[in-house]
C-alpha positions in Angstrom: 76.0 -34.9 -8.5 75.3 -31.5 -7.1 74.9 -31.3 -3.5 72.7 -27.8 -4.3 69.0 -27.6 -4.1 66.6 -24.4 -5.0 66.0 -21.5 -2.0 63.1 -18.9 -2.5 62.5 -15.9 0.1 59.6 -14.4 -0.9 57.2 -11.6 1.0 53.8 -10.5 -0.3 55.3 -7.7 -2.5 58.0 -9.6 -3.8 60.7 -12.3 -5.1 63.8 -11.4 -2.2 65.6 -14.5 -2.9 66.2 -16.8 -5.3 69.5 -19.1 -5.9 70.7 -22.3 -5.2 72.5 -23.6 -2.2 74.5 -26.7 0.0 72.7 -25.9 3.1 70.8 -23.4 4.5 70.1 -23.4 8.4 66.6 -21.4 9.4 65.1 -20.9 13.4 61.8 -22.6 13.6 60.0 -23.5 16.5 61.6 -27.1 17.8 64.9 -25.0 17.3 67.3 -24.3 14.4 66.9 -26.7 12.0 70.0 -27.2 8.8 68.4 -28.0 5.5 70.5 -30.1 3.1 69.9 -31.5 -0.6 67.3 -34.4 -0.5 66.4 -33.2 3.6 62.8 -35.3 4.9 59.5 -32.7 3.0 58.7 -30.4 5.7 55.9 -27.8 6.1 56.9 -25.7 10.1 56.8 -21.9 10.8 59.8 -19.0 11.5 60.6 -17.8 14.8 62.6 -14.7 15.3 66.3 -15.3 14.4 68.5 -15.8 10.9 68.0 -17.4 8.3 71.7 -18.7 6.3 72.5 -19.9 3.2 75.9 -20.7 3.2 78.2 -18.9 4.7 77.5 -15.8 3.0 74.1 -14.5 2.7 72.3 -14.4 5.6 68.5 -12.7 6.7 66.8 -11.3 9.6 63.5 -12.6 10.0 60.7 -12.5 12.6 58.2 -14.5 11.3 57.0 -16.9 8.1 56.5 -20.5 6.6 58.7 -22.9 5.6 58.2 -25.6 2.5 60.9 -28.6 1.8 60.0 -30.5 -0.8 61.7 -32.1 -3.4 65.1 -30.4 -2.9 63.2 -26.9 -3.4 63.0 -24.9 0.4 60.3 -22.3 -0.2 60.3 -19.8 3.3 57.3 -17.0 3.2 57.8 -14.0 5.7 56.6 -10.3 6.2 59.4 -10.1 8.0 62.0 -11.0 6.3 65.2 -8.6 5.8 69.0 -8.9 4.6 71.5 -8.5 6.9 73.0 -6.7 4.1 70.2 -4.0 4.1 70.0 -3.5 8.0 71.4 -0.2 9.0 72.7 0.1 13.1 70.4 2.5 13.9 67.5 0.2 12.7 68.6 -2.1 14.7 69.0 -0.5 17.9 65.7 1.4 17.7 63.6 -2.2 16.6 65.9 -3.7 20.2 64.8 -1.2 22.7 60.7 -1.3 20.8 61.1 -5.0 22.2 62.5 -4.7 25.2 59.9 -2.4 26.4 56.7 -4.7 25.2 58.8 -7.3 26.5 58.4 -5.0 30.4 54.9 -5.1 30.0 53.0 -6.4 32.3 50.5 -7.8 30.0 51.9 -9.7 27.5 51.5 -13.6 27.6 54.1 -16.7 27.3 54.5 -16.5 23.7 54.8 -13.4 23.5 57.8 -13.2 25.7 59.0 -16.5 24.1 59.2 -14.7 20.6 60.4 -11.1 21.7 62.9 -13.0 24.1 64.4 -14.7 20.7 63.8 -11.4 18.7 66.5 -9.4 21.5 68.8 -12.0 21.4 68.7 -12.3 17.6 69.2 -8.2 16.9 71.4 -7.8 19.6 73.4 -10.9 18.1 72.9 -9.1 14.6 74.3 -5.0 16.4 
């Protein structure tokens, strides 16, 4: 019996990935969450971080929603990008912009929380 389940990553304009996986790690507001076959059904939100599918596939996402039910994982995000397609220059620009926004005095605690995770993830990638 297989230990795999279906994973779909979708942005508003295209299907980014549809495959099978035995393990997926997502960055949720509750913390990093590992999903295996037969995981309890869930709906949650993504915070900035890495989506890891098995050992080889990694995606950067800043936001989105996740639903897991009946061994189908659906990730919807407007910002998801494969790490294979991210250039070092783009990551550096994104990092600088996030650091500048974090230093602004008129941002909320929620924005600080999100920006800190974004900066931490971009530094990890870079």
